[in-house]
C-alpha positions in Angstrom: -52.0 -2.9 -17.5 -49.0 -2.5 -16.0 -48.2 0.0 -13.4 -45.4 2.6 -15.3 -43.6 4.9 -13.8 -45.4 7.7 -14.4 -48.5 6.3 -12.7 -45.9 6.8 -9.3 -45.3 9.8 -10.3 -49.1 11.4 -10.1 -49.5 9.6 -7.3 -46.2 10.5 -5.4 -47.2 14.7 -6.4 -43.8 14.4 -8.4 -42.7 14.4 -12.7 -40.9 10.9 -13.5 -37.3 11.5 -13.3 -37.7 11.7 -10.0 -39.1 8.9 -9.4 -36.3 6.9 -11.1 -34.1 9.4 -9.2 -35.5 8.6 -6.2 -36.2 4.4 -6.4 -32.1 4.4 -7.5 -31.3 6.4 -4.1 -29.8 9.5 -6.1 -28.9 11.6 -3.4 -29.6 14.4 -5.4 -33.2 13.9 -3.7 -34.4 14.5 -0.6 -35.5 11.7 2.3 -39.4 13.5 2.1 -39.5 12.9 -2.1 -38.2 9.7 -1.4 -40.0 8.2 1.1 -43.7 9.7 -1.5 -42.4 8.1 -4.6 -41.6 4.3 -2.9 -45.0 4.5 -0.6 -46.0 5.5 -4.0 -44.3 2.7 -5.3 -45.4 -0.1 -2.7 -49.3 1.0 -2.8 -49.8 0.6 -7.0 -47.3 -2.4 -6.9 -44.6 -0.4 -9.0 -41.0 -2.9 -9.9 -38.6 -0.9 -11.9 -38.0 -2.2 -15.1 -34.4 -2.6 -16.3 -35.1 -2.3 -19.8 -37.3 0.3 -19.3 -34.7 2.5 -17.4 -32.2 2.1 -20.0 -34.4 2.9 -22.8 -35.1 6.1 -21.4 -31.6 7.0 -20.2 -29.6 5.3 -22.8 -27.4 3.5 -19.9 -28.0 -0.1 -18.7 -26.2 1.4 -15.4 -24.4 -2.2 -15.4 -20.7 -1.8 -15.1 -18.7 -5.1 -15.9 -15.0 -6.4 -14.5 -13.1 -8.5 -16.4 -11.3 -11.6 -14.5 -8.9 -13.6 -16.4 -7.3 -15.5 -13.5 -11.0 -16.3 -10.7 -8.2 -18.8 -9.3 -5.9 -16.5 -7.8 -7.0 -15.8 -4.0 -6.2 -11.5 -4.6 -9.7 -11.1 -6.8 -12.1 -12.4 -4.4 -11.3 -10.1 -2.0 -11.9 -7.0 -4.3 -16.0 -8.7 -5.7 -17.4 -7.2 -2.3 -16.2 -4.0 -2.3 -16.7 -3.1 -6.0 -20.4 -4.4 -6.0 -21.0 -2.5 -2.7 -19.7 1.3 -4.0 -21.5 0.3 -7.3 -24.8 -0.1 -5.8 -24.7 3.0 -3.9 -24.7 4.9 -6.7 -27.2 2.9 -8.2 -25.2 0.9 -10.9 -25.2 -3.4 -11.1 -21.9 -5.1 -10.8 -21.1 -8.3 -14.2 -18.4 -9.9 -13.4 -17.0 -11.4 -16.5 -14.5 -14.2 -15.9 -12.9 -15.4 -19.1 -9.3 -17.3 -19.8 -7.6 -14.4 -21.2 -8.1 -10.8 -22.3 -8.6 -11.4 -26.3 -10.1 -9.7 -28.7 -13.5 -11.9 -29.4 -13.1 -11.1 -25.2 -13.3 -7.7 -26.2 -16.2 -7.8 -28.5 -18.2 -9.5 -26.2 -17.7 -6.7 -23.4 -19.1 -4.4 -26.1 -21.7 -6.3 -26.7 -23.0 -7.0 -23.2 -24.5 -4.0 -23.1 -22.7 -2.4 -20.8 -22.4 1.0 -19.5 -18.5 1.3 -18.8 -15.6 -2.0 -18.1 -13.3 -2.6 -14.9 -10.1 -3.7 -16.5 -8.2 -5.8 -13.4 -6.0 -8.3 -15.1 -4.8 -6.2 -18.3 -1.9 -7.0 -19.8 0.8 -4.6 -21.5 0.1 -6.4 -24.7 -3.9 -6.6 -24.2 -6.2 -6.0 -27.0 -8.9 -4.9 -24.9 -8.6 -1.3 -24.1 -7.9 -0.4 -27.6 -10.8 -1.8 -28.7 -12.9 -1.0 -25.9 -11.0 3.0 -26.8 -12.5 2.3 -30.3 -16.0 1.6 -29.4 -16.0 4.3 -27.0 -17.0 2.1 -24.3 -15.7 3.6 -20.7 -13.3 1.7 -18.9 -10.7 1.7 -15.9 -7.7 0.3 -14.7 -7.8 -1.5 -11.6 -4.1 -2.5 -10.2 -2.6 -3.5 -13.6 -2.4 -1.4 -16.3 -1.7 -0.6 -20.2 0.7 1.5 -22.0 -0.6 1.5 -24.7 -4.1 3.6 -23.6 -4.3 6.0 -20.8 -7.1 5.5 -19.0 -8.7 6.7 -15.5 -6.6 4.3 -13.1 -5.9 2.9 -9.5 -2.2 1.6 -8.7 -0.2 0.8 -6.0 2.6 2.4 -5.4 5.0 0.0 -4.1 8.6 2.0 -3.5 7.8 2.8 0.1 6.9 -1.0 1.2 9.8 -1.9 -0.7 12.3 0.6 1.3 11.3 -0.5 4.2 10.8 -4.2 4.2 14.9 -4.4 2.4 15.7 -1.6 5.4 14.4 -4.3 8.0 16.0 -7.3 6.2 19.2 -5.7 5.5 19.7 -5.0 9.6 18.5 -8.6 10.1 22.1 -9.3 8.4 20.2 -10.7 4.9 22.5 -10.3 1.6 21.4 -12.8 0.0 18.9 -11.8 -1.1 16.5 -13.8 -3.9 12.9 -12.7 -5.8 10.1 -14.8 -7.4 8.6 -12.4 -9.5 5.6 -11.9 -11.5 4.8 -12.6 -15.3 7.1 -9.9 -17.4 3.7 -8.7 -19.9 2.1 -7.4 -16.5 2.8 -3.9 -15.1 2.5 -4.6 -11.4 5.1 -7.0 -11.7 7.4 -4.8 -13.3 6.8 -2.1 -11.4 7.5 -4.2 -8.1 10.8 -5.7 -9.4 11.9 -1.9 -10.3 10.8 -0.8 -6.3 12.8 -3.8 -5.1 15.9 -3.3 -7.1 16.4 0.5 -6.3 15.4 -0.4 -2.3 17.9 -3.0 -2.1 20.5 -0.6 -3.8 19.8 2.0 -0.9 21.5 -0.5 0.9 24.0 -1.9 -1.3 22.6 -4.6 -2.2 21.4 -6.1 -5.7 19.3 -9.2 -7.1 21.6 -11.3 -8.8 20.2 -13.5 -11.8 20.7 -16.1 -10.4 18.4 -15.6 -7.4 15.2 -14.3 -9.6 13.2 -16.9 -11.2 9.6 -15.1 -13.2 6.4 -16.8 -13.3 2.6 -16.6 -13.1 1.0 -14.5 -9.5 0.2 -17.9 -8.2 1.1 -20.6 -5.9 2.2 -23.3 -8.0 4.8 -20.4 -9.1 6.3 -19.9 -6.0 6.3 -23.7 -5.5 8.6 -24.4 -8.4 10.6 -21.3 -8.1 11.6 -21.6 -4.7 12.4 -25.5 -5.2 14.3 -23.9 -8.0 16.9 -21.1 -5.5 16.7 -23.9 -2.4 18.8 -26.8 -4.5 21.7 -23.4 -5.5 24.7 -24.4 -3.8 24.2 -20.9 -2.0 21.0 -20.9 -1.9 19.5 -17.4 -1.1 18.4 -15.9 2.8 15.2 -14.2 2.0 13.2 -14.5 -0.9 10.8 -11.3 -2.0 7.9 -12.5 -3.3 5.4 -10.9 -6.4 2.5 -11.5 -4.4 1.3 -13.0 -1.3 -0.6 -16.3 -3.3 3.0 -16.5 -4.4 4.2 -16.4 -1.2 1.8 -19.2 -0.2 3.9 -21.1 -2.8 7.4 -20.8 -1.5 6.1 -21.4 2.6 4.7 -24.3 1.0 8.0 -25.2 -1.0 9.9 -24.7 2.9 8.1 -26.9 4.8 8.0 -29.9 1.7 12.3 -29.7 1.7 12.9 -29.3 5.5 14.0 -25.7 5.3 13.1 -23.7 8.4 11.1 -20.3 7.9 12.3 -17.8 9.2 15.6 -19.6 10.5 16.8 -20.9 7.3 14.8 -19.3 4.9 12.6 -15.4 5.1 9.7 -14.9 3.1 8.1 -11.7 2.5 4.9 -11.7 0.6 3.1 -8.6 -1.5 -0.7 -7.5 -1.2 -1.1 -8.0 2.4 -4.0 -10.5 2.0 -6.8 -11.3 4.9 -5.1 -15.2 4.8 -1.3 -13.6 5.5 -2.5 -12.7 8.5 -3.7 -16.0 9.4 -1.5 -17.9 12.8 -1.2 -21.0 10.1 0.4 -18.0 7.5 1.4 -15.2 9.3 3.6 -13.8 6.2 5.1 -11.0 6.7 4.1 -8.8 3.5 4.0 -5.4 2.2 0.5 -4.0 2.5 -1.9 -1.3 1.2 -5.4 -0.9 1.6 -7.1 -3.5 -0.7 -10.8 -2.8 -0.4 -10.6 0.7 -0.4 -8.5 0.7 -4.2 -11.3 -1.4 -4.7 -14.0 1.0 -4.3 -11.8 3.5 -5.8 -12.2 2.1 -8.5 -15.8 1.4 -8.3 -16.2 5.8 -8.1 -13.7 6.0 -10.8 -16.1 4.3 -13.7 -19.0 5.7 -12.9 -17.2 9.2 -12.9 -15.6 8.2 -16.0 -18.8 6.8 -17.0 -21.5 10.0 -16.7 -18.4 12.6 -17.3 -16.6 11.3 -20.1 -14.8 14.3 -21.1 -13.3 14.8 -17.9 -9.5 14.6 -17.3 -7.8 11.3 -16.9 -7.6 10.1 -12.9 -4.4 8.0 -11.6 -4.8 7.0 -7.9 -2.0 5.4 -6.2 -2.5 3.9 -3.0 0.9 4.0 -1.2 2.0 0.8 0.8 3.7 -0.2 4.2 5.7 -3.0 5.3 4.0 -5.7 8.1 6.2 -7.7 9.7 5.3 -11.2 11.1 6.9 -14.6 11.5 8.0 -14.9 8.6 11.5 -12.6 8.6 14.0 -12.8 11.1 17.6 -12.8 11.0 19.5 -15.7 8.9 21.2 -18.5 10.7 
């Protein structure tokens, strides 16, 4: 007959629930008890069953991460911190890659036996938060939010970073400022635009409509928008980009068109991705602690799963400006 957790409990001299907690590395169990339980499990050849744990606890200890834009380099940097934090708390990360956050996607999440979901690519008009709320599946927002449903969230406060970046650009003499912003149906694009316009206004500057472009948070959008801006009779001397990935496209367009960065054009990104610091890119950017923000998202969803009636938590991560090669005085 198969060895059960009750067999391990008898050999270790503890209760069956203590076996489950010890094998999940629960901090409430002493190191000595964990050692006894693991020794007993090894001696008996016991392997914990995920299905059995789900039946006994009513939980699968699986957390979904919904991504609808895997091609965006940004998201590859959040998976590992989320995985590590969830694993430390005895949960598994289940990646759900979809093309859009539709009602069908919501049903898939609900039907996949998840304890909770991290929504990382939510649009302001998404139905997914509504469906998860209606089915009482705990979820939190990461980076982007949707006002239609309140939920725990980890978000970025763009104000300080833009104030520092605009101050530096203005001090260098930039007056004709362009922007390549993200899609209008995302909270991140909206909040960054508001912060940029406010920072510019503080220096008597403004974003004029002819110098603003919008598009997806991808390199192709940055390339196309910058090509358009640089074709103007009076192109901008500096371009603020909705994220670093857009900024990579801006740099591509400038190089292809023979526009020198930073002499003819300065470029500022947002997010502080690792590649922005590579010498070949050396992008000036508005940065924050992305890895810690991802880990905090994991902590928030676990807290929500285990405390479903707790007050909502919104954790904001401050930004700072990192000046590199792509920002200098205009010619």
